[in-house]
Structures are given as structure tokens and as C-alpha cells.
C-alpha positions as CSV (number, residue, x, y, z in Angstrom):
1,M,98.6,42.5,-36.4
2,A,95.2,44.1,-36.7
3,Y,93.2,44.5,-33.5
4,A,89.6,43.7,-34.4
5,T,86.4,42.1,-33.1
6,T,85.3,39.5,-35.7
7,N,82.4,37.2,-34.6
8,P,83.6,33.6,-35.2
9,Y,80.1,32.4,-35.8
10,T,78.9,35.0,-38.3
11,G,82.3,36.0,-39.7
12,E,81.4,39.6,-39.4
13,T,84.0,42.1,-38.4
14,L,82.2,44.4,-35.9
15,Q,84.9,46.8,-34.9
16,T,88.6,47.6,-35.5
17,F,91.1,49.3,-33.2
18,P,94.2,51.3,-34.1
19,E,97.5,50.0,-32.9
20,A,99.3,51.9,-30.2
21,T,101.8,54.5,-31.2
22,D,105.3,54.4,-29.8
23,A,104.5,57.6,-27.8
24,A,101.5,55.9,-26.2
25,V,103.6,52.9,-25.2
26,E,106.2,55.2,-23.7
27,A,103.5,57.1,-21.8
28,A,102.1,53.8,-20.5
29,I,105.5,52.7,-19.2
30,T,106.0,56.0,-17.5
31,A,102.6,55.9,-15.9
32,A,103.1,52.3,-14.7
33,H,106.4,53.2,-13.2
34,G,104.9,56.2,-11.5
35,A,102.0,54.2,-10.2
36,F,104.5,51.6,-8.8
37,Q,106.2,54.2,-6.6
38,H,102.9,54.5,-4.7
39,W,101.3,51.1,-5.2
40,R,104.4,49.3,-3.8
41,H,103.8,51.0,-0.5
42,A,100.0,50.3,-0.4
43,T,99.0,47.9,2.4
44,F,97.8,44.4,1.7
45,A,94.4,45.5,2.9
46,E,94.3,48.4,0.4
47,R,95.3,46.1,-2.4
48,A,92.8,43.5,-1.3
49,K,90.0,46.1,-1.3
50,V,90.6,46.6,-5.1
51,M,90.7,42.9,-5.8
52,H,87.5,42.2,-3.9
53,A,85.8,45.1,-5.6
54,A,86.8,43.8,-9.1
55,A,85.5,40.4,-8.2
56,E,82.2,41.8,-7.0
57,I,81.7,43.8,-10.2
58,L,82.4,40.7,-12.3
59,R,79.8,38.7,-10.4
60,Q,77.2,41.5,-10.6
61,Q,77.7,42.0,-14.3
62,T,78.4,38.4,-15.3
63,D,76.2,38.4,-18.4
64,D,77.7,41.6,-19.8
65,Y,81.2,40.4,-19.4
66,A,80.3,36.9,-20.7
67,K,78.7,38.3,-23.9
68,L,82.0,39.9,-24.9
69,L,83.8,36.5,-24.6
70,T,81.2,34.8,-26.8
71,L,81.2,37.7,-29.3
72,E,84.9,38.0,-29.8
73,M,86.2,34.4,-29.6
74,G,83.1,32.2,-29.9
75,K,83.0,30.7,-26.5
76,L,79.8,29.0,-25.5
77,I,77.8,31.4,-23.4
78,S,77.6,28.9,-20.5
79,E,81.4,28.5,-20.6
80,A,81.8,32.3,-20.8
81,R,79.8,32.8,-17.6
82,A,82.0,30.1,-15.9
83,E,85.1,32.0,-17.0
84,V,83.8,35.3,-15.5
85,A,83.2,33.4,-12.3
86,L,86.6,31.8,-12.3
87,S,88.3,35.2,-12.8
88,A,86.3,36.6,-9.9
89,D,87.4,33.7,-7.7
90,I,91.1,34.3,-8.6
91,L,90.8,38.0,-7.7
92,D,89.2,37.1,-4.4
93,Y,91.8,34.4,-3.7
94,Y,94.6,36.9,-3.7
95,A,92.6,39.5,-1.8
96,V,92.3,36.9,1.0
97,N,95.7,35.2,0.8
98,A,98.3,37.6,-0.6
99,E,99.6,38.9,2.7
100,R,99.9,35.3,4.1
101,L,101.7,34.1,1.0
102,L,104.2,37.0,1.1
103,Q,104.9,37.2,4.8
104,A,108.5,37.4,5.9
105,E,110.2,34.1,6.6
106,N,112.5,33.6,9.5
107,L,115.5,31.5,8.4
108,P,117.0,28.9,10.8
109,V,120.7,29.5,10.9
110,A,123.4,27.0,11.8
111,D,125.6,29.4,13.6
112,K,124.6,32.2,16.0
113,A,127.3,34.3,14.4
114,E,125.1,34.4,11.3
115,G,122.7,36.5,13.1
116,E,118.9,36.6,12.8
117,A,118.1,36.0,9.2
118,M,114.8,36.6,7.4
119,L,113.6,36.4,3.8
120,V,111.3,39.2,2.7
121,H,109.4,39.3,-0.6
122,E,109.2,42.7,-2.3
123,P,107.7,43.7,-5.7
124,L,110.0,44.2,-8.7
125,G,108.2,47.0,-10.5
126,V,106.5,47.2,-13.9
127,L,105.7,43.8,-15.6
128,L,104.5,43.0,-19.1
129,A,101.8,40.3,-19.6
130,I,101.3,38.8,-23.1
131,E,98.1,36.8,-23.2
132,P,96.2,34.6,-25.7
133,W,92.6,34.7,-26.9
134,N,91.2,31.3,-25.7
135,F,90.4,32.5,-22.1
136,P,90.5,36.3,-22.5
137,Y,89.6,37.2,-18.9
138,Y,91.0,34.2,-17.0
139,Q,94.4,34.7,-18.6
140,I,94.5,38.3,-17.4
141,A,93.2,37.5,-13.9
142,R,95.7,34.8,-13.2
143,I,98.6,37.1,-13.8
144,I,97.4,40.5,-12.6
145,A,95.6,39.3,-9.4
146,P,98.8,37.9,-7.9
147,Q,101.2,40.6,-9.3
148,L,99.1,43.6,-8.4
149,S,98.5,42.0,-5.0
150,A,102.3,41.8,-4.6
151,G,102.7,45.5,-5.3
152,N,103.8,45.3,-8.9
153,T,102.2,47.2,-11.8
154,M,101.2,45.7,-15.1
155,L,101.1,46.4,-18.8
156,L,99.0,44.1,-21.0
157,K,99.5,43.1,-24.6
158,H,96.5,40.9,-25.4
159,A,95.6,38.8,-28.5
160,S,94.6,40.9,-31.4
161,N,91.2,39.2,-31.8
162,V,89.9,40.0,-28.3
163,P,90.5,43.8,-28.0
164,Q,87.2,44.6,-26.3
165,C,87.8,41.9,-23.6
166,A,91.2,43.5,-23.0
167,S,89.8,47.0,-22.7
168,A,86.9,45.8,-20.5
169,F,89.3,44.4,-18.0
170,E,91.3,47.6,-17.8
171,T,88.1,49.5,-17.2
172,L,87.0,46.9,-14.6
173,M,90.2,47.4,-12.5
174,L,89.9,51.2,-12.7
175,E,86.3,51.0,-11.6
176,A,87.4,48.7,-8.7
177,G,89.7,51.5,-7.5
178,L,93.1,50.6,-8.9
179,P,95.3,53.7,-9.4
180,K,95.5,54.9,-12.9
181,G,98.6,53.5,-14.7
182,A,98.8,50.5,-12.4
183,F,97.3,48.3,-15.1
184,T,97.2,49.4,-18.7
185,N,96.0,47.6,-21.8
186,L,98.1,48.3,-24.9
187,F,97.2,47.4,-28.5
188,A,100.9,47.0,-29.0
189,T,102.8,45.7,-32.1
190,R,105.5,43.1,-32.0
191,S,108.3,45.6,-32.3
192,Q,106.8,47.6,-29.4
193,V,106.9,44.5,-27.2
194,E,110.6,44.3,-27.7
195,M,110.8,48.1,-27.0
196,I,108.9,47.5,-23.7
197,L,111.2,44.7,-22.6
198,N,114.3,46.8,-23.3
199,D,113.0,49.6,-21.1
200,P,115.0,49.6,-17.8
201,R,111.8,50.4,-15.9
202,V,110.2,47.1,-16.9
203,H,111.4,44.1,-14.8
204,G,109.8,41.0,-16.3
205,V,107.4,39.4,-18.7
206,A,104.8,36.6,-18.4
207,L,103.5,35.0,-21.6
208,T,100.8,32.5,-22.2
209,G,100.7,31.3,-25.8
210,S,102.4,29.1,-28.4
211,E,105.9,27.7,-28.0
212,G,107.0,29.7,-31.0
213,A,105.9,33.0,-29.4
214,G,107.3,31.9,-26.1
215,A,110.7,31.2,-27.7
216,I,110.8,34.7,-29.2
217,I,109.8,36.6,-26.1
218,A,112.0,34.5,-23.8
219,A,114.9,35.3,-26.0
220,Q,114.2,39.0,-26.0
221,A,113.7,39.0,-22.2
222,G,116.9,37.0,-21.8
223,K,118.9,39.5,-23.9
224,A,117.5,42.3,-21.8
225,L,118.3,40.3,-18.6
226,K,114.6,40.4,-17.6
227,K,112.8,37.6,-15.6
228,S,110.3,35.7,-17.7
229,A,107.6,33.0,-17.1
230,M,106.2,31.0,-20.0
231,E,103.0,29.0,-20.1
232,L,103.1,27.4,-23.6
233,G,101.5,24.7,-25.6
234,G,100.3,21.3,-24.5
235,A,99.3,17.8,-25.8
236,D,97.9,16.4,-22.6
237,A,97.6,12.6,-22.2
238,F,94.3,11.1,-21.2
239,V,95.4,7.7,-19.9
240,V,92.8,5.0,-19.6
241,L,93.8,1.9,-17.6
242,A,92.1,-1.4,-17.8
243,D,90.1,-1.0,-14.6
244,A,88.6,2.4,-15.4
245,D,84.9,3.0,-15.1
246,L,84.4,3.2,-18.8
247,E,81.0,4.9,-19.0
248,K,82.1,7.8,-16.8
249,T,85.6,7.9,-18.3
250,V,84.2,8.4,-21.8
251,K,81.9,11.2,-20.6
252,W,85.0,13.0,-19.2
253,A,86.9,12.3,-22.4
254,V,84.3,14.0,-24.5
255,F,84.2,17.0,-22.2
256,G,88.0,17.1,-21.7
257,R,88.7,17.3,-25.4
258,H,85.9,19.6,-26.6
259,W,85.3,22.2,-24.0
260,N,86.1,25.7,-25.3
261,G,85.9,24.2,-28.8
262,G,89.0,22.1,-28.1
263,Q,91.0,25.3,-27.9
264,V,92.6,24.7,-24.5
265,C,96.3,24.1,-23.8
266,V,95.4,21.5,-21.2
267,S,92.5,19.8,-23.0
268,S,92.7,16.0,-23.4
269,K,94.4,15.9,-26.8
270,R,96.1,12.5,-26.7
271,M,93.9,9.6,-25.5
272,I,96.0,6.6,-24.6
273,I,94.0,3.5,-23.8
274,V,95.3,0.1,-22.8
275,D,94.5,-2.7,-25.2
276,A,92.0,-4.5,-23.0
277,V,89.5,-1.7,-23.2
278,Y,90.6,0.2,-26.3
279,D,87.9,-1.0,-28.7
280,A,85.1,-0.5,-26.2
281,F,86.4,3.0,-25.4
282,L,86.6,4.0,-29.1
283,E,83.1,2.9,-29.9
284,N,81.6,4.7,-26.9
285,Y,83.7,7.8,-27.5
286,K,82.5,8.1,-31.1
287,T,78.9,7.9,-29.7
288,G,79.7,10.6,-27.1
289,V,81.3,13.0,-29.6
290,A,78.5,12.4,-32.1
291,G,76.1,13.8,-29.5
292,L,77.7,17.2,-29.5
293,K,75.7,20.0,-31.1
294,A,77.5,22.6,-33.1
295,G,75.8,25.9,-33.6
296,D,75.4,29.5,-32.3
297,P,77.5,29.8,-29.2
298,F,74.8,32.2,-27.7
299,D,72.3,29.4,-28.0
300,P,72.1,27.5,-24.6
301,Q,71.5,24.2,-26.5
302,T,74.8,24.4,-28.4
303,T,77.6,22.2,-26.9
304,L,80.3,22.6,-29.5
305,A,81.6,26.1,-30.2
306,P,83.2,27.4,-33.4
307,L,86.9,28.0,-33.4
308,S,88.1,31.5,-32.7
309,S,88.6,32.4,-36.4
310,Q,88.3,31.0,-39.9
311,A,92.0,31.0,-40.1
312,A,92.3,28.8,-37.0
313,A,89.7,26.4,-38.5
314,D,91.6,26.3,-41.8
315,E,94.9,25.5,-40.0
316,I,93.3,22.6,-38.1
317,K,91.9,21.1,-41.4
318,Q,95.3,21.4,-43.0
319,K,97.0,19.7,-40.1
320,I,94.5,16.8,-40.3
321,A,95.2,16.4,-44.0
322,E,99.0,16.3,-43.3
323,A,98.5,13.7,-40.5
324,V,96.6,11.5,-43.0
325,A,99.3,12.0,-45.6
326,H,101.8,10.6,-43.1
327,G,99.6,7.5,-42.6
328,A,97.0,8.3,-39.9
329,T,93.4,7.5,-40.3
330,A,91.0,10.4,-39.8
331,T,87.4,9.6,-38.9
332,E,84.9,12.4,-38.9
333,V,82.2,12.0,-36.1
334,G,78.7,13.3,-35.7
335,P,76.3,15.2,-37.8
336,P,77.8,17.8,-40.2
337,V,78.7,21.0,-38.5
338,P,77.1,24.2,-39.8
339,N,78.4,25.8,-42.9
340,Q,78.2,29.2,-41.1
341,G,80.9,29.9,-38.7
342,A,84.5,28.8,-38.1
343,F,83.6,25.2,-37.4
344,V,85.7,22.0,-37.7
345,Q,84.0,18.6,-37.9
346,P,85.0,16.6,-34.8
347,T,87.6,14.2,-36.0
348,I,89.4,11.2,-34.4
349,L,92.9,10.4,-35.6
350,T,94.1,6.8,-35.2
351,D,96.9,4.7,-36.6
352,L,99.5,7.3,-35.6
353,A,102.7,5.3,-36.2
354,D,105.9,6.2,-34.4
355,D,107.3,7.9,-37.5
356,N,104.2,10.1,-38.0
357,P,105.2,13.6,-37.0
358,A,101.5,14.5,-36.3
359,R,101.7,12.5,-33.0
360,Y,103.9,15.3,-31.7
361,W,101.7,18.2,-32.8
362,E,99.2,20.2,-30.8
363,F,95.8,20.2,-32.4
364,F,94.0,23.3,-31.1
365,G,90.5,22.3,-32.0
366,P,88.1,19.3,-31.9
367,V,90.6,16.7,-33.0
368,S,91.3,13.6,-30.8
369,M,94.4,11.5,-31.2
370,L,93.8,7.9,-29.9
371,F,96.6,5.5,-29.1
372,R,96.4,1.8,-28.3
373,A,98.8,0.9,-25.5
374,R,99.9,-2.7,-24.8
375,D,99.7,-2.2,-21.1
376,E,100.2,0.3,-18.3
377,D,104.0,0.7,-19.0
378,D,103.4,1.2,-22.7
379,A,100.7,3.8,-21.9
380,I,103.2,5.7,-19.7
381,R,105.8,5.5,-22.5
382,I,103.4,7.0,-25.0
383,A,102.3,9.7,-22.6
384,N,105.9,10.8,-22.1
385,D,106.7,10.6,-25.8
386,T,105.9,14.2,-26.5
387,P,107.8,17.5,-26.6
388,F,105.2,19.0,-24.2
389,G,104.7,18.5,-20.5
390,L,101.8,20.6,-19.3
391,G,99.0,18.5,-17.8
392,G,97.4,15.1,-18.1
393,S,95.0,12.7,-16.5
394,I,94.7,9.0,-15.5
395,F,91.5,7.0,-15.2
396,T,91.4,4.0,-12.9
397,R,89.3,2.6,-10.1
398,D,92.5,2.1,-8.1
399,T,93.3,5.7,-7.1
400,K,96.4,4.7,-5.2
401,R,97.7,3.0,-8.3
402,G,96.7,6.1,-10.3
403,V,98.9,8.3,-8.1
404,E,101.8,5.9,-8.7
405,V,101.3,6.2,-12.4
406,A,101.0,10.0,-12.2
407,R,104.4,10.2,-10.6
408,R,105.8,8.6,-13.8
409,I,104.1,11.1,-16.1
410,E,106.5,14.0,-17.1
411,T,104.2,17.0,-16.7
412,G,103.5,19.9,-14.4
413,M,100.0,18.6,-13.5
414,V,98.3,15.2,-13.4
415,F,94.7,14.5,-12.3
416,I,93.2,11.2,-11.4
417,N,89.8,10.5,-12.8
418,H,89.3,14.0,-14.1
419,P,90.5,16.0,-17.1
420,T,92.9,18.8,-16.1
421,M,91.1,21.1,-13.7
422,V,91.5,24.9,-13.5
423,K,90.7,26.5,-10.2
424,A,91.8,29.6,-8.2
425,D,93.5,27.5,-5.5
426,L,95.4,25.1,-7.7
427,P,98.8,25.9,-9.3
428,F,99.2,26.0,-13.1
429,G,102.3,25.3,-15.2
430,G,104.4,22.8,-17.1
431,V,107.8,21.5,-18.1
432,K,109.7,20.7,-21.3
433,R,108.3,22.8,-24.2
434,S,105.2,23.7,-22.3
435,G,107.3,26.4,-20.6
436,Y,108.5,27.2,-17.1
437,G,107.3,29.0,-14.0
438,R,104.0,28.7,-12.3
439,E,100.9,30.7,-11.9
440,L,98.3,30.9,-9.1
441,L,98.9,30.1,-5.4
442,G,102.0,31.1,-3.6
443,L,104.1,29.9,-6.6
444,G,102.4,32.4,-8.8
445,I,102.7,35.4,-6.6
446,K,106.4,34.7,-5.9
447,E,107.4,34.5,-9.6
448,F,108.0,38.3,-9.8
449,V,109.1,39.4,-6.4
450,N,112.6,40.1,-5.0
451,H,113.3,37.4,-2.4
452,K,115.5,39.6,-0.3
453,L,117.7,38.4,2.6
454,I,117.8,40.6,5.7
455,D,120.3,39.5,8.3
456,V,120.8,41.2,11.6
457,V,124.3,40.3,12.8
458,D,126.1,41.2,16.0
459,I,128.7,43.8,15.2
460,D,131.1,41.9,17.4
461,A,130.6,38.6,15.5
462,P,133.8,36.9,14.6
463,F,135.1,37.1,11.0
């Protein structure tokens, strides 16, 4: 696991970073535990001041932070700026709402002998965050903003290809006034992650990443009896019903599948179209995808980014070949992508029979799987025929009907007439092999707190 900045567009490795020593990891845990002893007693106003300050710095220095995203993982510069803004919004959200979300709750009791019961929410201590490269700042913000606001302290093990983004966020929080040790980035190894989880001063782990990584970390956390939250892979269904506004639906489909280069756990990977409009959708979708322009992600005219690395591009190409070997039809769309950079030609996979294992894979790149459904019920069947259950969307002019269909989709999130949306004030999470737990809102801030019962009982209460 080499921590390095390698530009996905040029292929040039610009900087490498040494892995953390065991002594450095031990020192970080000690510092985080020490910081927790003070930070846990900070007022919500004091914590909010830090969150607001960090948000303000991000907004004032948007271009500087955005450039690092584009440099390290190839994100379009426009999308990079949007990610910086979203991260600032999340920090501000918890600055404003943390105290309300964690206020003590008076419990109604059936018998006066039970006393006056309340539920209070207290921080656990040091937590570990393991985050992926596809949204280097947002992934950090959506875990540290709620958990620092709750009074916990954080250690970060980020993806090895975005080390400068990880370091930049640590610097950001210090500049915003967070006590030293309360949030530390570590260029940790896999063995050091297990060492961290086994330390009694560490009380939980949140991971966003692949289901394989999640299974390993969840097992290690379980063995150590530590709380874990897992945000894993997805193969979101994009369901198109017969009455959908086809022109607008196709535009959302092109965006929903190709933003961030198609490297999004909640992008529209499986397009399920009822038979009545399938052919028209397919032709219009091909035209829409063909209009994407692949190129330098720093160029404002570019609309299709390279993948995060050449290895990632090679893996996608191999998976396309395997899908075809199992009987699928692969149709490359649009003008040829540049030879320079970790690009994959936008590809549509059709004819994915029930026995083709590719229909159950997650393609993390500009590859669209299209399924022809007989009718609405068949579309729902196909949508639920997946090991994943993260997000999804339904397109229909009848929004009431769309909500009824959404209730039958087995995922953590469903959007009507929009691809899966990511906002500071909407919860995020899934079911099945997409993981467990939720991030953002009150659900997120309460994932790693002690829900403590305090009950004041009359000493003369009967036994």
C-alpha cells in the first residue's frame, strides 16, 4: 500500500509519502485519547465554532482545495468545487444542529414507580474512519463533522491515492481551531488498522468502501467488540416507467451514470426500462452518452473524467470482457476517448441474461447495464435482484405511483424523478451487502454515542 499522488490524466507520479510507523500510530491514539478527555466536555457552541470556521475556510479557498481533488483522483474541476461546497455545508449543518439532535429525551413511563426517566447521548471516545478516494473531502466531512460535534475524536486512514487531500483536511481542522490530536490523518498500513481496532482506547470504526474491505474490517471490529458502521458498494437501479418524461429522464440517466467518471457507489448503474419505452430510451441514451467529452479534468469543457488510476481502468475493461464472455452485448458509445489518461470508453451492456454473473457486479466506471422489463412488476423484480441495496430512482409522471413503487424497492434510499441525491440534510446508507448504519442527520450523529438511561426513582418506590 504505497501512499502516492499520481495524476490520473497524465499518469505522472508527483509525490510519494512514507507509511506510518507503529510508534506514530501509537502516538496518534494516545493524542486522540488525551484530546477526548477535554473535547468531550467542550460545549456545543465551542464545537460549532470549529465546524463553522472549517466551513468558512473551505468556501474562501475553494479553488485551492478543488485542485487537489482533480490532481489526485481526476475529478472534473467543476465537480471538485461542488464537493468542497458540499463538505462545507455538512460542517455547517452539524454546527447548527448538533445540540438539537443530541438533546436529552424525556421518556414516558407507564408506572410512576419507574421514576423520571431520560435518555442522554454521550460521546464514546476515539473512533477510526477508513475512507475511499472517490470523494476525498466529502467522505471525511460526513463522518468527522457529526462525530466531532458529538464530542468524539477521530483517526483517519484514507485511500492511498489521495494522501494530499487527507493531509489537507487535517490541516484544515487545525486551522479552524480543533485541538491537536482530536483529528489525525495516518498513512496507516492494513496491519496497523487492526492494531488500532484492538486498542482499548478506540471505540468504533466507520468504513466507506468495497464490500470486501467492509467484510474484513467489520470482522476485525466484531472480534474486538467495537461498534462499526459500513457504507459499501452499490448497483443502483434507475427504473423508467412507461409514463416517464423520456427526454428529461434520459438527461438524468446520462448524468446519473457518468458523474465523477461513473465512480460513485450511488450512481445509476442498472437502468431498468419497461418494454413500452425501452427502444426509445436506448436510442436517446446512446445519443446522450455520445455527447460527453472526455479529456483533461482541469478543462471546463470536459464532461467525462478519467478513472482514478490506470489499474482501475484496466479492471473495468476486464470486467466488460468477462460480461461479454458470459453472453452480454457490449456497445461502445461516443467518439474515442483520449489515449492519454486512465479513460474507459463509455459502454452499454445489454442482453444480460439471468445466468450472467455480470448482472450482479458493480461496475465502477462509465459502464451502463440496461434491462428490458415486461412491466412495472417485472421492473421491481429486476431492481431487487441484486446483492446490493444502497440507492435507486424511479422515473414517472405519476409521483404518487412512484412513491408506491419506491416502497417496494429494497434499498436504503429511493428518489423519484432524480438520480440519488447527496445533500447535507439527507441521510445516507443502505441494506444488504451495501452495509449497515447511516450517516448524516440525527441518524449519523447518533451512530457512535452512548445512549445512556438516567432514571430518578423515589427511594421509597415499591420493589
